[in-house]
N, C-alpha and C positions, 0 to 999 in steps of 0.2 A: 889253292889248288895243287893235288896232288901229284906226286913224283909220276907216275905215268903220263899224266894228262901235261905235266911240262916236256915229258919225251915226246910227246906223240907233236907237241907247237913246236919244238926240236927239230924234230922229221921235218913238218911243213916248212920251215924256214928253206932246210936242205934243198926240196925237195924244190919250191919256188924259185930257188938260185939255178937248177938244173933247168928249169921247165920256159919253153919258149912259149907258152900260150895259158891266156887267162885263164880258159874254161877248164884247162887242166888243176890250175891252180885252187876252180870253184867245185872243183869235184872232190879236190882232197880235201877242202874245207868239209863237204858239208858230208863228208863219210866220215870225215875226224871227231865227230861230234854230234851226237842227237838228243843230246841234253837240254832240258828247257829253265836251266839253271840261269838266269840271266845275269848271275851276278860274277860268269864265268867272261860274261861280255867282254869288258873293261879290259880284263887280261889279253884274251883272243885279240882283241885291234890294238894292243898293246904291240902285240908278236906281228901281226899283219905289218906295223906301222915299221918295224923293225927291218922287215924285209922290202918294202915299197922305199925306204928312206935309205937305210946301211948297206940295203945287200941289193939293190936290183941292179937289172941286166945292165943299164949303161954305165954303174959305177958314177951318178948323178946323185947327190945329195938336197934334192929342193923338194918342198911342199907341194904337192899337185893344190891349186885353186882350187878352191868350191864356190859355188852358187850360195852366197847369201840371201834367205828371204828370197825363198822363190817363190812359197806358198804363198808368200803375203804381198809379195811385190805384182807377179805375176800371174798365180791361178787365178790371183781372186777379179782379175780386170777381164777374165776372159769373158767373151760373152757366149751363153748358152749351147751356140754352132761347136764354138772353138772347144769351150771344156767338153763336148760329146764328141770330139773329133781327137782329142790326147787319150781321153781316158771310161771311153767308149759308154758312158754313161749322161744325161742331165743332169744341172745342176741339184734340181729337186728328187730327182731318184739319188743321186748320191747324198744327199742329209739325210731323204730317209732310211737309203742303206746303216750311215756314221751313228745313226741313232740305237739303230737297231743290236750293231757288232761294238758301237762305242764302247760300253761296259766290260764286254771279254778283252777288250784291245789296250784298257788303262793300268799300269803297271806301278806298282811301288819299289822302288831301289833307291837305298839310302845311299844319301852320298852323292848323286846323280843326277840331275835332269832328264825327266824320261821325256823320250821324243812325245809330240803330243798327239792324240788320235786319229785329228784329221789328217795330219802328215803321211803317218802311217798308213790308212787306207789310200789317200792318193798314191802312194809310194808302187804299196803292192797293184794299184790297178793299172798302174804306167807299167810295169812290169809284164803283166798279162799282158796288156795292150800293143806294147811296142814290141821289135827284135832288140831294142838295147842293152847293153853288157851291163852285169850291177857295177861294175867301174864305171862308166857313164851316169848309172842313176846315183851314184851315193854322191856324186860330184854334185849333180843338180839337186838332188834335196838333203845335201850337205848332213852326210851320216856317213859311218865304217862300212866299211864291206860283212864285216860279221851282224852289225845292228840290222843292215839289211833284210840278209839271209834271216834273221829272227823275227824282222816282220815279215815277211813274208808268210815264214811258217805260222805265225800266232794270225795274221789276218785272214788265212789259208785255213784254218782250223777254227777260225769263227764263223766262216762263210759254209763251212761243213757242218757243222754244228746248226745251223740255221735253215738250210739246205732243204729239209722234213716240212717245213711252214711252207712252204712256197712250190716243193716239186712235191704232186701230189696228181691220183690217177683222178679223172673226171666221174664221178658216182654220181644216180638221182637226176635231178635236173638239171646238173652241170653235163653231165654226159650228153643226156638228150641234147642242151643247147650244141655243144659239142660237134654231134656228127649235123646236125642242122646246119650250120655253118658248113661245117667240111664239104657238104654235098653242093650246098650255092656257091662252093669257093671252085669246084672241081666236076659237079655231076656224079661223084661218086656217091652211093647209099650205104646208110647204116655205117660209115666207115666213121670210128671213135679216136683213132693215131694211127701216126705212122715211124715205122721203126726203121733205122739204118743203123751202121756200125763205122767207124774210123781209127786211124791210126795217129796217135800223136808222137810228132821226130823228139824223140832223146838223145843228151848224152852218152855216150856206153856205159853204163857203170861200171868198177870197179872189179863188182863179183857177179858171174853168173852171167857173164856177157851174151855167151848165145841163146840164151832161151830170150833175151829181146830182142833178138831179130826175125823179123815180120817175114811173110812170103813174098813183100817188096823186095827183100835184099837190107830194110835197116831198122835202127834199132827203135822201137817204139812202145809204149804204152795203149791198150787198145780201150777203145772209148764206146757203150752202146748208147743210144740216145733214142729213146721213143718221145713223140711231141705231138701236138695240135697242128691245125694248118695254119696256124696263126705265130710256128717254132716256139709255142713254149712248153718248153719242160716237163714233161708228166714222169718220167723214169731216166736212170740217169745211172750206168753201173761202170765206172772204170778204174783201172788200178791194175788189169791183168797184163802179165808181161806177150809182146807182139809175138811171140809164139802161137800162142794159146788158140786154135780154132773159132770161128764166130757163132758153131755150134756150141762148143762149152759153156761160151760166155754168155749165150742166151740160158742155157739148162741152169746157170748159177745165178739169173738175175729173178727180180720179181714180178718179172713180167710172165715167166713160165709158171709161177703159182697166179697170177691170176686167170692166166689161161684155161685153167683148171676147173678155175672156180668160176662159171662164166656168167651164172644165175647172178653175182654181186659184180664182177667186174666188166661184162659183156651185154648190157641190158638190151633186148630185143633184137637179140642173137645179129650184135653188132661184133666187129670186128678192127685190125688192122691190117694196114699197107706196108707193103717193102720193095725193094726192087727187088729182081731177080738174077744173082747172082750165082753160077757155078759151084763158086766157091765156098758159097756160104747157104749151106741147105741146115734149117736151124734145129727141126728137131720132132720125133713121131709122137703125137697125141692122137688118143680118141676122141672120136666126137662128131658132128655133122656137119657134112662139106658148106655151109651155110654160105660162105663167102661167095659163092656161083652167082646167087641170085644178084650180088650185085656188080663182080665182072665179068658174069661168063668162065671165069676158070677159076681154079683155087690150087696153088702148093697142094699136089699130090699125099705129102707126109704132114703139112701141115695146116689143116682146114680153115685156122682160124689168121690166118695168113693171107692173104691174096697179094699175086705179086703183078708188078706192072714191069710187065714184058719189052 
């Protein structure tokens, strides 16, 4: 470990001694290093152990007990419904996903026993599905905090890599089927997708905090999603800071490009629907206001999006 890295870790220890919030510890740790070099993991955990054991706020020096073999003893005995309740996936779907991303999660770190890929994926899914803190999840899955953070990064990267295989805009026969099913479900003809945006609340970052504050006054990351009537995502754009206007997010998304190529992405004069939000006027595009056929009205500045008032 380089001198500057050791200095950073020592600053982390000092910070933790003065902090009364685990979220503060986590923010510092995540901003401390963005490196993917797992050889540093053990050293990071050693320093965190010093904080937890020798310099904790209650001046107690006891090791926090961890749950041993939680995956093997407990998870393996869950029913399909119990498994889905905790991890938001049925066991069969989990096994399918594990087979896909398992090779990406396999690591080789000499001298240390790697965390099984099954445990990595289960830990990440638990973090995504529950409001639990890293501290409680580390106790449950018997790993250190630094390890858990790296697992989350690794799994997130793996999912991001695989996303284009599953998040795809319907074309050809698939588009026709989506429109037919949408009309049967809602009564709206020629609707190929539904679009909306939301804000994911986050802890205020250390840098450029104000840019993450959205119009509702809290720190967030903007997410724009397009989906079928079955809630299957066909386009997702996440990562813009909360202060960015919805119209700009839309202009940055692939959906804007799709609308400019209607012959390919909007067959049979189809369209997408979205809610009519006065704070969100997507953009102006030239083209026929064909959606009036479907709902009897159309967004005046955006003829390919119908507004449900």
